[in-house]
All heavy atoms as TSV, in Angstrom:
chain	resi	resn	atom	element	x	y	z
A	1	MET	N	N	-80.004	-4.136	-155.065
A	1	MET	CA	C	-79.217	-3.031	-155.581
A	1	MET	C	C	-79.902	-2.467	-156.822
A	1	MET	O	O	-80.563	-3.175	-157.560
A	1	MET	CB	C	-77.810	-3.502	-155.949
A	1	MET	CG	C	-76.955	-3.997	-154.791
A	1	MET	SD	S	-76.466	-2.706	-153.644
A	1	MET	CE	C	-75.506	-1.648	-154.674
A	2	THR	N	N	-79.699	-1.183	-157.007
A	2	THR	CA	C	-80.243	-0.522	-158.190
A	2	THR	C	C	-79.162	0.325	-158.830
A	2	THR	O	O	-78.181	0.704	-158.201
A	2	THR	CB	C	-81.442	0.380	-157.841
A	2	THR	OG1	O	-81.022	1.362	-156.909
A	2	THR	CG2	C	-82.588	-0.422	-157.266
A	3	THR	N	N	-79.348	0.606	-160.087
A	3	THR	CA	C	-78.456	1.493	-160.828
A	3	THR	C	C	-79.248	2.728	-161.200
A	3	THR	O	O	-80.326	2.624	-161.780
A	3	THR	CB	C	-77.925	0.792	-162.093
A	3	THR	OG1	O	-77.202	-0.371	-161.709
A	3	THR	CG2	C	-77.030	1.717	-162.892
A	4	HIS	N	N	-78.736	3.885	-160.855
A	4	HIS	CA	C	-79.390	5.150	-161.167
A	4	HIS	C	C	-78.703	5.730	-162.397
A	4	HIS	O	O	-77.505	5.975	-162.381
A	4	HIS	CB	C	-79.273	6.101	-159.981
A	4	HIS	CG	C	-79.964	7.407	-160.193
A	4	HIS	ND1	N	-81.330	7.534	-160.126
A	4	HIS	CD2	C	-79.481	8.630	-160.474
A	4	HIS	CE1	C	-81.651	8.792	-160.356
A	4	HIS	NE2	N	-80.550	9.470	-160.580
A	5	ILE	N	N	-79.458	5.935	-163.454
A	5	ILE	CA	C	-78.918	6.463	-164.707
A	5	ILE	C	C	-79.455	7.869	-164.896
A	5	ILE	O	O	-80.651	8.076	-165.026
A	5	ILE	CB	C	-79.311	5.579	-165.901
A	5	ILE	CG1	C	-78.785	4.163	-165.692
A	5	ILE	CG2	C	-78.801	6.178	-167.205
A	5	ILE	CD1	C	-79.340	3.151	-166.657
A	6	ASP	N	N	-78.549	8.827	-164.890
A	6	ASP	CA	C	-78.914	10.220	-165.114
A	6	ASP	C	C	-78.042	10.746	-166.242
A	6	ASP	O	O	-76.849	11.005	-166.061
A	6	ASP	CB	C	-78.697	11.031	-163.836
A	6	ASP	CG	C	-79.172	12.472	-163.971
A	6	ASP	OD1	O	-79.537	12.880	-165.101
A	6	ASP	OD2	O	-79.182	13.183	-162.966
A	7	CYS	N	N	-78.617	10.858	-167.420
A	7	CYS	CA	C	-77.855	11.280	-168.595
A	7	CYS	C	C	-77.229	12.662	-168.405
A	7	CYS	O	O	-76.202	12.960	-169.012
A	7	CYS	CB	C	-78.736	11.258	-169.832
A	7	CYS	SG	S	-79.240	9.585	-170.308
A	8	ASP	N	N	-77.834	13.497	-167.563
A	8	ASP	CA	C	-77.278	14.833	-167.333
A	8	ASP	C	C	-75.915	14.782	-166.664
A	8	ASP	O	O	-75.137	15.726	-166.775
A	8	ASP	CB	C	-78.226	15.671	-166.474
A	8	ASP	CG	C	-79.456	16.113	-167.248
A	8	ASP	OD1	O	-79.393	16.175	-168.494
A	8	ASP	OD2	O	-80.479	16.394	-166.607
A	9	THR	N	N	-75.605	13.706	-165.957
A	9	THR	CA	C	-74.318	13.607	-165.274
A	9	THR	C	C	-73.323	12.724	-166.019
A	9	THR	O	O	-72.195	12.550	-165.566
A	9	THR	CB	C	-74.495	13.052	-163.847
A	9	THR	OG1	O	-75.031	11.727	-163.926
A	9	THR	CG2	C	-75.418	13.938	-163.019
A	10	CYS	N	N	-73.704	12.167	-167.149
A	10	CYS	CA	C	-72.832	11.271	-167.900
A	10	CYS	C	C	-71.709	12.063	-168.566
A	10	CYS	O	O	-71.955	13.034	-169.286
A	10	CYS	CB	C	-73.631	10.504	-168.949
A	10	CYS	SG	S	-72.648	9.310	-169.871
A	11	VAL	N	N	-70.478	11.637	-168.327
A	11	VAL	CA	C	-69.304	12.329	-168.861
A	11	VAL	C	C	-69.242	12.251	-170.382
A	11	VAL	O	O	-68.726	13.154	-171.030
A	11	VAL	CB	C	-68.016	11.747	-168.229
A	11	VAL	CG1	C	-66.772	12.350	-168.837
A	11	VAL	CG2	C	-68.016	11.971	-166.724
A	12	VAL	N	N	-69.780	11.189	-170.975
A	12	VAL	CA	C	-69.709	11.027	-172.429
A	12	VAL	C	C	-71.036	11.363	-173.114
A	12	VAL	O	O	-71.263	10.972	-174.256
A	12	VAL	CB	C	-69.228	9.607	-172.813
A	12	VAL	CG1	C	-67.800	9.397	-172.377
A	12	VAL	CG2	C	-70.136	8.543	-172.251
A	13	ARG	N	N	-71.876	12.110	-172.428
A	13	ARG	CA	C	-73.149	12.523	-173.027
A	13	ARG	C	C	-72.861	13.307	-174.305
A	13	ARG	O	O	-72.025	14.206	-174.342
A	13	ARG	CB	C	-73.954	13.384	-172.072
A	13	ARG	CG	C	-75.282	13.775	-172.676
A	13	ARG	CD	C	-76.099	14.602	-171.748
A	13	ARG	NE	N	-77.356	14.934	-172.416
A	13	ARG	CZ	C	-78.334	15.574	-171.858
A	13	ARG	NH1	N	-78.234	15.954	-170.606
A	13	ARG	NH2	N	-79.427	15.837	-172.527
A	14	GLY	N	N	-73.559	12.954	-175.335
A	14	GLY	CA	C	-73.348	13.584	-176.632
A	14	GLY	C	C	-72.345	12.819	-177.479
A	14	GLY	O	O	-72.523	12.665	-178.672
A	15	LEU	N	N	-71.300	12.301	-176.860
A	15	LEU	CA	C	-70.288	11.543	-177.592
A	15	LEU	C	C	-70.697	10.089	-177.797
A	15	LEU	O	O	-70.402	9.495	-178.827
A	15	LEU	CB	C	-68.950	11.577	-176.838
A	15	LEU	CG	C	-68.327	12.953	-176.630
A	15	LEU	CD1	C	-67.101	12.851	-175.737
A	15	LEU	CD2	C	-67.964	13.563	-177.973
A	16	ALA	N	N	-71.361	9.497	-176.807
A	16	ALA	CA	C	-71.687	8.075	-176.881
A	16	ALA	C	C	-73.188	7.803	-176.874
A	16	ALA	O	O	-73.600	6.655	-176.843
A	16	ALA	CB	C	-71.016	7.331	-175.722
A	17	CYS	N	N	-73.998	8.840	-176.913
A	17	CYS	CA	C	-75.458	8.648	-176.859
A	17	CYS	C	C	-75.971	7.787	-178.009
A	17	CYS	O	O	-76.866	6.975	-177.831
A	17	CYS	CB	C	-76.185	9.987	-176.889
A	17	CYS	SG	S	-75.938	10.993	-175.421
A	18	HIS	N	N	-75.406	7.971	-179.191
A	18	HIS	CA	C	-75.885	7.245	-180.366
A	18	HIS	C	C	-75.706	5.736	-180.236
A	18	HIS	O	O	-76.373	4.973	-180.916
A	18	HIS	CB	C	-75.163	7.741	-181.617
A	18	HIS	CG	C	-73.718	7.348	-181.651
A	18	HIS	ND1	N	-72.772	7.996	-180.888
A	18	HIS	CD2	C	-73.078	6.369	-182.317
A	18	HIS	CE1	C	-71.591	7.423	-181.097
A	18	HIS	NE2	N	-71.749	6.443	-181.952
A	19	ASP	N	N	-74.811	5.306	-179.342
A	19	ASP	CA	C	-74.520	3.889	-179.188
A	19	ASP	C	C	-74.748	3.428	-177.750
A	19	ASP	O	O	-74.001	2.627	-177.217
A	19	ASP	CB	C	-73.073	3.618	-179.610
A	19	ASP	CG	C	-72.770	2.139	-179.737
A	19	ASP	OD1	O	-73.684	1.387	-180.111
A	19	ASP	OD2	O	-71.636	1.730	-179.450
A	20	CYS	N	N	-75.779	3.956	-177.101
A	20	CYS	CA	C	-76.081	3.611	-175.711
A	20	CYS	C	C	-77.467	2.976	-175.646
A	20	CYS	O	O	-78.407	3.435	-176.306
A	20	CYS	CB	C	-76.038	4.864	-174.832
A	20	CYS	SG	S	-76.405	4.524	-173.087
A	21	VAL	N	N	-77.598	1.950	-174.833
A	21	VAL	CA	C	-78.872	1.249	-174.725
A	21	VAL	C	C	-79.994	2.171	-174.243
A	21	VAL	O	O	-81.154	2.022	-174.647
A	21	VAL	CB	C	-78.750	0.005	-173.813
A	21	VAL	CG1	C	-78.522	0.382	-172.373
A	21	VAL	CG2	C	-79.988	-0.877	-173.944
A	22	VAL	N	N	-79.697	3.146	-173.419
A	22	VAL	CA	C	-80.728	4.064	-172.931
A	22	VAL	C	C	-81.339	4.834	-174.094
A	22	VAL	O	O	-82.562	4.946	-174.219
A	22	VAL	CB	C	-80.152	5.024	-171.863
A	22	VAL	CG1	C	-81.176	6.073	-171.473
A	22	VAL	CG2	C	-79.679	4.248	-170.648
A	23	THR	N	N	-80.501	5.349	-174.987
A	23	THR	CA	C	-80.996	6.088	-176.145
A	23	THR	C	C	-81.782	5.175	-177.080
A	23	THR	O	O	-82.828	5.558	-177.596
A	23	THR	CB	C	-79.818	6.731	-176.905
A	23	THR	OG1	O	-79.115	7.579	-176.002
A	23	THR	CG2	C	-80.287	7.551	-178.083
A	24	VAL	N	N	-81.284	3.961	-177.276
A	24	VAL	CA	C	-81.969	3.017	-178.163
A	24	VAL	C	C	-83.356	2.674	-177.633
A	24	VAL	O	O	-84.328	2.639	-178.376
A	24	VAL	CB	C	-81.121	1.735	-178.348
A	24	VAL	CG1	C	-81.922	0.640	-179.023
A	24	VAL	CG2	C	-79.874	2.049	-179.144
A	25	LEU	N	N	-83.462	2.457	-176.323
A	25	LEU	CA	C	-84.746	2.043	-175.753
A	25	LEU	C	C	-85.686	3.205	-175.441
A	25	LEU	O	O	-86.903	3.064	-175.544
A	25	LEU	CB	C	-84.519	1.230	-174.478
A	25	LEU	CG	C	-83.807	-0.109	-174.662
A	25	LEU	CD1	C	-83.595	-0.774	-173.317
A	25	LEU	CD2	C	-84.567	-1.013	-175.614
A	26	LEU	N	N	-85.134	4.358	-175.041
A	26	LEU	CA	C	-85.984	5.442	-174.537
A	26	LEU	C	C	-85.937	6.733	-175.339
A	26	LEU	O	O	-86.688	7.655	-175.064
A	26	LEU	CB	C	-85.615	5.745	-173.081
A	26	LEU	CG	C	-85.743	4.562	-172.117
A	26	LEU	CD1	C	-85.258	4.959	-170.734
A	26	LEU	CD2	C	-87.171	4.058	-172.066
A	27	GLY	N	N	-85.028	6.848	-176.291
A	27	GLY	CA	C	-84.922	8.062	-177.076
A	27	GLY	C	C	-83.747	8.909	-176.627
A	27	GLY	O	O	-83.032	8.564	-175.690
A	28	PRO	N	N	-83.536	10.033	-177.300
A	28	PRO	CA	C	-82.382	10.886	-176.994
A	28	PRO	C	C	-82.450	11.504	-175.599
A	28	PRO	O	O	-83.536	11.756	-175.088
A	28	PRO	CB	C	-82.422	11.964	-178.072
A	28	PRO	CG	C	-83.689	11.791	-178.802
A	28	PRO	CD	C	-84.336	10.502	-178.391
A	29	PRO	N	N	-81.300	11.753	-174.981
A	29	PRO	CA	C	-81.228	12.244	-173.609
A	29	PRO	C	C	-82.034	13.487	-173.250
A	29	PRO	O	O	-82.531	13.549	-172.140
A	29	PRO	CB	C	-79.739	12.501	-173.389
A	29	PRO	CG	C	-79.079	11.594	-174.339
A	29	PRO	CD	C	-79.987	11.493	-175.521
A	30	PRO	N	N	-82.210	14.476	-174.106
A	30	PRO	CA	C	-82.961	15.656	-173.651
A	30	PRO	C	C	-84.353	15.328	-173.113
A	30	PRO	O	O	-84.897	16.046	-172.302
A	30	PRO	CB	C	-83.041	16.537	-174.889
A	30	PRO	CG	C	-81.860	16.147	-175.701
A	30	PRO	CD	C	-81.667	14.671	-175.440
A	31	GLU	N	N	-84.945	14.225	-173.545
A	31	GLU	CA	C	-86.285	13.855	-173.101
A	31	GLU	C	C	-86.271	12.883	-171.935
A	31	GLU	O	O	-87.308	12.488	-171.435
A	31	GLU	CB	C	-87.048	13.234	-174.275
A	31	GLU	CG	C	-87.239	14.223	-175.409
A	31	GLU	CD	C	-87.256	13.544	-176.760
A	31	GLU	OE1	O	-87.346	12.316	-176.834
A	31	GLU	OE2	O	-87.181	14.261	-177.761
A	32	LEU	N	N	-85.100	12.469	-171.509
A	32	LEU	CA	C	-85.012	11.440	-170.485
A	32	LEU	C	C	-85.020	12.020	-169.082
A	32	LEU	O	O	-84.308	12.959	-168.782
A	32	LEU	CB	C	-83.727	10.626	-170.646
A	32	LEU	CG	C	-83.629	9.762	-171.883
A	32	LEU	CD1	C	-82.266	9.098	-171.932
A	32	LEU	CD2	C	-84.711	8.707	-171.891
A	33	ALA	N	N	-85.825	11.445	-168.249
A	33	ALA	CA	C	-85.749	11.721	-166.814
A	33	ALA	C	C	-84.771	10.701	-166.251
A	33	ALA	O	O	-84.519	9.671	-166.872
A	33	ALA	CB	C	-87.123	11.552	-166.190
A	34	PRO	N	N	-84.205	10.971	-165.088
A	34	PRO	CA	C	-83.332	9.949	-164.494
A	34	PRO	C	C	-84.059	8.606	-164.415
A	34	PRO	O	O	-85.254	8.541	-164.170
A	34	PRO	CB	C	-83.023	10.506	-163.105
A	34	PRO	CG	C	-83.141	11.984	-163.283
A	34	PRO	CD	C	-84.266	12.167	-164.267
A	35	LEU	N	N	-83.318	7.563	-164.652
A	35	LEU	CA	C	-83.865	6.213	-164.742
A	35	LEU	C	C	-83.221	5.345	-163.673
A	35	LEU	O	O	-82.026	5.442	-163.424
A	35	LEU	CB	C	-83.534	5.662	-166.132
A	35	LEU	CG	C	-83.814	4.215	-166.453
A	35	LEU	CD1	C	-85.325	3.972	-166.481
A	35	LEU	CD2	C	-83.203	3.850	-167.790
A	36	THR	N	N	-83.999	4.511	-163.026
A	36	THR	CA	C	-83.469	3.573	-162.047
A	36	THR	C	C	-83.842	2.170	-162.489
A	36	THR	O	O	-85.009	1.889	-162.758
A	36	THR	CB	C	-84.041	3.859	-160.642
A	36	THR	OG1	O	-83.698	5.201	-160.276
A	36	THR	CG2	C	-83.474	2.906	-159.614
A	37	ILE	N	N	-82.822	1.315	-162.608
A	37	ILE	CA	C	-83.070	-0.079	-162.953
A	37	ILE	C	C	-82.438	-0.961	-161.883
A	37	ILE	O	O	-81.422	-0.605	-161.295
A	37	ILE	CB	C	-82.537	-0.433	-164.352
A	37	ILE	CG1	C	-81.043	-0.161	-164.476
A	37	ILE	CG2	C	-83.289	0.310	-165.426
A	37	ILE	CD1	C	-80.448	-0.585	-165.804
A	38	ASP	N	N	-83.064	-2.104	-161.639
A	38	ASP	CA	C	-82.514	-2.997	-160.610
A	38	ASP	C	C	-81.482	-3.934	-161.238
A	38	ASP	O	O	-81.277	-3.948	-162.454
A	38	ASP	CB	C	-83.617	-3.745	-159.873
A	38	ASP	CG	C	-84.428	-4.681	-160.752
A	38	ASP	OD1	O	-83.895	-5.191	-161.759
A	38	ASP	OD2	O	-85.596	-4.923	-160.418
A	39	ASP	N	N	-80.814	-4.715	-160.394
A	39	ASP	CA	C	-79.745	-5.594	-160.861
A	39	ASP	C	C	-80.239	-6.614	-161.890
A	39	ASP	O	O	-79.537	-6.919	-162.847
A	39	ASP	CB	C	-79.099	-6.329	-159.684
A	39	ASP	CG	C	-78.166	-5.435	-158.892
A	39	ASP	OD1	O	-77.796	-4.353	-159.385
A	39	ASP	OD2	O	-77.804	-5.825	-157.768
A	40	GLU	N	N	-81.441	-7.127	-161.691
A	40	GLU	CA	C	-81.989	-8.105	-162.633
A	40	GLU	C	C	-82.198	-7.475	-164.011
A	40	GLU	O	O	-81.880	-8.081	-165.037
A	40	GLU	CB	C	-83.300	-8.662	-162.089
A	40	GLU	CG	C	-83.860	-9.800	-162.906
A	40	GLU	CD	C	-85.096	-10.413	-162.262
A	40	GLU	OE1	O	-85.100	-10.587	-161.031
A	40	GLU	OE2	O	-86.040	-10.693	-163.013
A	41	GLU	N	N	-82.725	-6.254	-164.035
A	41	GLU	CA	C	-82.919	-5.553	-165.308
A	41	GLU	C	C	-81.574	-5.237	-165.956
A	41	GLU	O	O	-81.424	-5.359	-167.177
A	41	GLU	CB	C	-83.705	-4.269	-165.081
A	41	GLU	CG	C	-85.137	-4.502	-164.651
A	41	GLU	CD	C	-85.815	-3.249	-164.140
A	41	GLU	OE1	O	-85.164	-2.436	-163.453
A	41	GLU	OE2	O	-87.017	-3.096	-164.434
A	42	LEU	N	N	-80.591	-4.846	-165.151
A	42	LEU	CA	C	-79.261	-4.548	-165.679
A	42	LEU	C	C	-78.633	-5.800	-166.287
A	42	LEU	O	O	-78.038	-5.751	-167.371
A	42	LEU	CB	C	-78.363	-3.970	-164.581
A	42	LEU	CG	C	-76.992	-3.483	-165.018
A	42	LEU	CD1	C	-77.103	-2.415	-166.105
A	42	LEU	CD2	C	-76.218	-2.945	-163.822
A	43	ARG	N	N	-78.786	-6.947	-165.622
A	43	ARG	CA	C	-78.273	-8.207	-166.165
A	43	ARG	C	C	-78.970	-8.550	-167.483
A	43	ARG	O	O	-78.334	-9.021	-168.435
A	43	ARG	CB	C	-78.429	-9.341	-165.165
A	43	ARG	CG	C	-77.390	-9.325	-164.062
A	43	ARG	CD	C	-77.391	-10.602	-163.243
A	43	ARG	NE	N	-78.671	-10.885	-162.595
A	43	ARG	CZ	C	-79.057	-10.384	-161.420
A	43	ARG	NH1	N	-78.253	-9.590	-160.756
A	43	ARG	NH2	N	-80.231	-10.693	-160.917
A	44	ALA	N	N	-80.267	-8.309	-167.564
A	44	ALA	CA	C	-81.005	-8.577	-168.801
A	44	ALA	C	C	-80.491	-7.687	-169.935
A	44	ALA	O	O	-80.298	-8.161	-171.064
A	44	ALA	CB	C	-82.503	-8.359	-168.585
A	45	LEU	N	N	-80.252	-6.414	-169.645
A	45	LEU	CA	C	-79.706	-5.519	-170.667
A	45	LEU	C	C	-78.312	-5.963	-171.087
A	45	LEU	O	O	-77.957	-5.899	-172.270
A	45	LEU	CB	C	-79.667	-4.083	-170.155
A	45	LEU	CG	C	-81.019	-3.401	-169.983
A	45	LEU	CD1	C	-80.840	-2.027	-169.355
A	45	LEU	CD2	C	-81.756	-3.304	-171.310
A	46	ASP	N	N	-77.513	-6.438	-170.136
A	46	ASP	CA	C	-76.173	-6.941	-170.456
A	46	ASP	C	C	-76.245	-8.159	-171.379
A	46	ASP	O	O	-75.462	-8.281	-172.321
A	46	ASP	CB	C	-75.407	-7.300	-169.184
A	46	ASP	CG	C	-74.944	-6.087	-168.402
A	46	ASP	OD1	O	-74.892	-4.974	-168.975
A	46	ASP	OD2	O	-74.627	-6.257	-167.202
A	47	VAL	N	N	-77.206	-9.063	-171.127
A	47	VAL	CA	C	-77.377	-10.245	-171.980
A	47	VAL	C	C	-77.769	-9.812	-173.391
A	47	VAL	O	O	-77.214	-10.302	-174.380
A	47	VAL	CB	C	-78.431	-11.215	-171.390
A	47	VAL	CG1	C	-78.823	-12.293	-172.399
A	47	VAL	CG2	C	-77.906	-11.841	-170.109
A	48	LEU	N	N	-78.719	-8.891	-173.491
A	48	LEU	CA	C	-79.132	-8.402	-174.815
A	48	LEU	C	C	-77.960	-7.751	-175.556
A	48	LEU	O	O	-77.786	-7.936	-176.757
A	48	LEU	CB	C	-80.286	-7.406	-174.678
A	48	LEU	CG	C	-81.615	-7.984	-174.201
A	48	LEU	CD1	C	-82.617	-6.861	-173.950
A	48	LEU	CD2	C	-82.154	-8.993	-175.201
A	49	ALA	N	N	-77.143	-6.992	-174.829
A	49	ALA	CA	C	-75.975	-6.347	-175.435
A	49	ALA	C	C	-74.936	-7.383	-175.846
A	49	ALA	O	O	-74.323	-7.269	-176.914
A	49	ALA	CB	C	-75.373	-5.329	-174.470
A	50	ASP	N	N	-74.730	-8.398	-175.009
A	50	ASP	CA	C	-73.732	-9.428	-175.305
A	50	ASP	C	C	-74.031	-10.187	-176.593
A	50	ASP	O	O	-73.113	-10.626	-177.283
A	50	ASP	CB	C	-73.613	-10.426	-174.147
A	50	ASP	CG	C	-72.913	-9.836	-172.934
A	50	ASP	OD1	O	-72.274	-8.758	-173.056
A	50	ASP	OD2	O	-73.020	-10.448	-171.846
A	51	VAL	N	N	-75.313	-10.345	-176.925
A	51	VAL	CA	C	-75.670	-11.063	-178.158
A	51	VAL	C	C	-75.942	-10.111	-179.322
A	51	VAL	O	O	-76.374	-10.537	-180.388
A	51	VAL	CB	C	-76.869	-12.021	-177.939
A	51	VAL	CG1	C	-76.505	-13.107	-176.947
A	51	VAL	CG2	C	-78.116	-11.277	-177.520
A	52	GLY	N	N	-75.701	-8.816	-179.109
A	52	GLY	CA	C	-75.787	-7.847	-180.196
A	52	GLY	C	C	-77.171	-7.304	-180.498
A	52	GLY	O	O	-77.370	-6.672	-181.531
A	53	LEU	N	N	-78.145	-7.524	-179.617
A	53	LEU	CA	C	-79.491	-7.017	-179.884
A	53	LEU	C	C	-79.658	-5.546	-179.536
A	53	LEU	O	O	-80.504	-4.865	-180.123
A	53	LEU	CB	C	-80.525	-7.858	-179.131
A	53	LEU	CG	C	-80.636	-9.306	-179.607
A	53	LEU	CD1	C	-81.596	-10.082	-178.722
A	53	LEU	CD2	C	-81.105	-9.349	-181.061
A	54	VAL	N	N	-78.899	-5.064	-178.585
A	54	VAL	CA	C	-78.891	-3.642	-178.219
A	54	VAL	C	C	-77.452	-3.255	-177.891
A	54	VAL	O	O	-76.633	-4.113	-177.561
A	54	VAL	CB	C	-79.792	-3.343	-176.981
A	54	VAL	CG1	C	-81.245	-3.638	-177.264
A	54	VAL	CG2	C	-79.314	-4.079	-175.753
A	55	PRO	N	N	-77.125	-1.972	-177.993
A	55	PRO	CA	C	-75.785	-1.569	-177.559
A	55	PRO	C	C	-75.697	-1.605	-176.036
A	55	PRO	O	O	-76.721	-1.610	-175.350
A	55	PRO	CB	C	-75.655	-0.134	-178.085
A	55	PRO	CG	C	-77.039	0.337	-178.291
A	55	PRO	CD	C	-77.892	-0.874	-178.552
A	56	PRO	N	N	-74.483	-1.631	-175.485
A	56	PRO	CA	C	-74.340	-1.641	-174.028
A	56	PRO	C	C	-74.653	-0.274	-173.424
A	56	PRO	O	O	-74.747	0.727	-174.131
A	56	PRO	CB	C	-72.870	-2.007	-173.818
A	56	PRO	CG	C	-72.193	-1.567	-175.069
A	56	PRO	CD	C	-73.200	-1.706	-176.168
A	57	LEU	N	N	-74.790	-0.266	-172.127
A	57	LEU	CA	C	-74.946	0.984	-171.397
A	57	LEU	C	C	-73.612	1.722	-171.459
A	57	LEU	O	O	-72.568	1.180	-171.095
A	57	LEU	CB	C	-75.325	0.702	-169.941
A	57	LEU	CG	C	-75.463	1.917	-169.020
A	57	LEU	CD1	C	-76.591	2.832	-169.506
A	57	LEU	CD2	C	-75.725	1.462	-167.596
A	58	ARG	N	N	-73.611	2.954	-171.921
A	58	ARG	CA	C	-72.386	3.732	-172.088
A	58	ARG	C	C	-72.194	4.772	-170.984
A	58	ARG	O	O	-71.312	5.618	-171.083
A	58	ARG	CB	C	-72.399	4.449	-173.436
A	58	ARG	CG	C	-72.492	3.523	-174.619
A	58	ARG	CD	C	-71.207	2.815	-174.858
A	58	ARG	NE	N	-71.277	2.053	-176.098
A	58	ARG	CZ	C	-70.473	1.069	-176.378
A	58	ARG	NH1	N	-69.532	0.718	-175.537
A	58	ARG	NH2	N	-70.595	0.424	-177.506
A	59	LEU	N	N	-73.004	4.707	-169.942
A	59	LEU	CA	C	-72.944	5.681	-168.860
A	59	LEU	C	C	-71.557	5.715	-168.230
A	59	LEU	O	O	-71.020	4.691	-167.841
A	59	LEU	CB	C	-73.976	5.329	-167.787
A	59	LEU	CG	C	-73.996	6.218	-166.544
A	59	LEU	CD1	C	-74.500	7.614	-166.892
A	59	LEU	CD2	C	-74.863	5.593	-165.467
A	60	VAL	N	N	-70.975	6.908	-168.169
A	60	VAL	CA	C	-69.694	7.114	-167.497
A	60	VAL	C	C	-69.901	8.220	-166.480
A	60	VAL	O	O	-70.209	9.351	-166.834
A	60	VAL	CB	C	-68.584	7.517	-168.488
A	60	VAL	CG1	C	-67.279	7.783	-167.754
A	60	VAL	CG2	C	-68.404	6.446	-169.554
A	61	ARG	N	N	-69.755	7.864	-165.225
A	61	ARG	CA	C	-69.949	8.852	-164.161
A	61	ARG	C	C	-68.649	9.596	-163.891
A	61	ARG	O	O	-67.570	9.009	-163.962
A	61	ARG	CB	C	-70.410	8.147	-162.893
A	61	ARG	CG	C	-71.784	7.550	-163.024
A	61	ARG	CD	C	-72.240	6.934	-161.709
A	61	ARG	NE	N	-73.571	6.387	-161.834
A	61	ARG	CZ	C	-73.817	5.109	-162.006
A	61	ARG	NH1	N	-72.848	4.233	-162.049
A	61	ARG	NH2	N	-75.069	4.687	-162.105
A	62	PRO	N	N	-68.736	10.878	-163.557
A	62	PRO	CA	C	-67.524	11.615	-163.230
A	62	PRO	C	C	-66.894	11.074	-161.947
A	62	PRO	O	O	-67.579	10.601	-161.043
A	62	PRO	CB	C	-68.003	13.055	-163.032
A	62	PRO	CG	C	-69.478	12.987	-162.867
A	62	PRO	CD	C	-69.944	11.679	-163.448
A	63	VAL	N	N	-65.590	11.130	-161.915
A	63	VAL	CA	C	-64.842	10.663	-160.757
A	63	VAL	C	C	-64.083	11.853	-160.186
A	63	VAL	O	O	-63.446	12.593	-160.922
A	63	VAL	CB	C	-63.846	9.561	-161.138
A	63	VAL	CG1	C	-63.017	9.115	-159.956
A	63	VAL	CG2	C	-64.572	8.390	-161.764
A	64	THR	N	N	-64.194	12.041	-158.894
A	64	THR	CA	C	-63.436	13.129	-158.291
A	64	THR	C	C	-62.000	12.679	-158.097
A	64	THR	O	O	-61.731	11.523	-157.739
A	64	THR	CB	C	-64.037	13.550	-156.936
A	64	THR	OG1	O	-64.054	12.408	-156.081
A	64	THR	CG2	C	-65.449	14.073	-157.106
A	65	GLY	N	N	-61.097	13.581	-158.353
A	65	GLY	CA	C	-59.680	13.260	-158.215
A	65	GLY	C	C	-59.257	13.252	-156.776
A	65	GLY	O	O	-60.020	13.638	-155.875
A	66	PRO	N	N	-58.029	12.831	-156.526
A	66	PRO	CA	C	-57.533	12.823	-155.156
A	66	PRO	C	C	-57.369	14.243	-154.621
A	66	PRO	O	O	-57.102	15.183	-155.384
A	66	PRO	CB	C	-56.176	12.121	-155.269
A	66	PRO	CG	C	-55.771	12.318	-156.686
A	66	PRO	CD	C	-57.052	12.393	-157.484
A	67	VAL	N	N	-57.574	14.397	-153.348
A	67	VAL	CA	C	-57.383	15.704	-152.714
A	67	VAL	C	C	-55.906	15.857	-152.402
A	67	VAL	O	O	-55.316	15.027	-151.710
A	67	VAL	CB	C	-58.227	15.815	-151.426
A	67	VAL	CG1	C	-57.938	17.124	-150.720
A	67	VAL	CG2	C	-59.699	15.660	-151.752
A	68	VAL	N	N	-55.320	16.901	-152.958
A	68	VAL	CA	C	-53.900	17.153	-152.746
A	68	VAL	C	C	-53.777	18.417	-151.916
A	68	VAL	O	O	-54.240	19.471	-152.326
A	68	VAL	CB	C	-53.159	17.307	-154.092
A	68	VAL	CG1	C	-51.680	17.591	-153.846
A	68	VAL	CG2	C	-53.361	16.070	-154.946
A	69	GLU	N	N	-53.181	18.281	-150.782
A	69	GLU	CA	C	-52.992	19.444	-149.918
A	69	GLU	C	C	-51.668	20.107	-150.253
A	69	GLU	O	O	-50.670	19.439	-150.519
A	69	GLU	CB	C	-53.010	19.021	-148.456
A	69	GLU	CG	C	-54.364	18.467	-148.032
A	69	GLU	CD	C	-54.392	18.109	-146.562
A	69	GLU	OE1	O	-53.641	18.708	-145.781
A	69	GLU	OE2	O	-55.190	17.221	-146.217
A	70	SER	N	N	-51.686	21.422	-150.275
A	70	SER	CA	C	-50.437	22.135	-150.574
A	70	SER	C	C	-49.518	22.109	-149.363
A	70	SER	O	O	-49.943	21.977	-148.232
A	70	SER	CB	C	-50.738	23.577	-150.990
A	70	SER	OG	O	-51.392	24.249	-149.941
A	71	ALA	N	N	-48.237	22.250	-149.656
A	71	ALA	CA	C	-47.238	22.190	-148.579
A	71	ALA	C	C	-47.144	23.478	-147.832
A	71	ALA	O	O	-47.495	24.517	-148.163
A	71	ALA	CB	C	-45.870	21.846	-149.153
């Protein structure tokens, strides 16, 4: 499994960038290309975040709401 990180689609872009591991490791989002990390790399980042060495991944993907049909 892999995790695809695209800062352009992050709902909290701009609000949480200052405290996101992607920004800490790679710089501010305007310069970032979409990033793909595998499960092992994601677990490693989680361990680093858990011990306070880097902030956690703050990526929040948009969620589509339920489809409501009119009567």
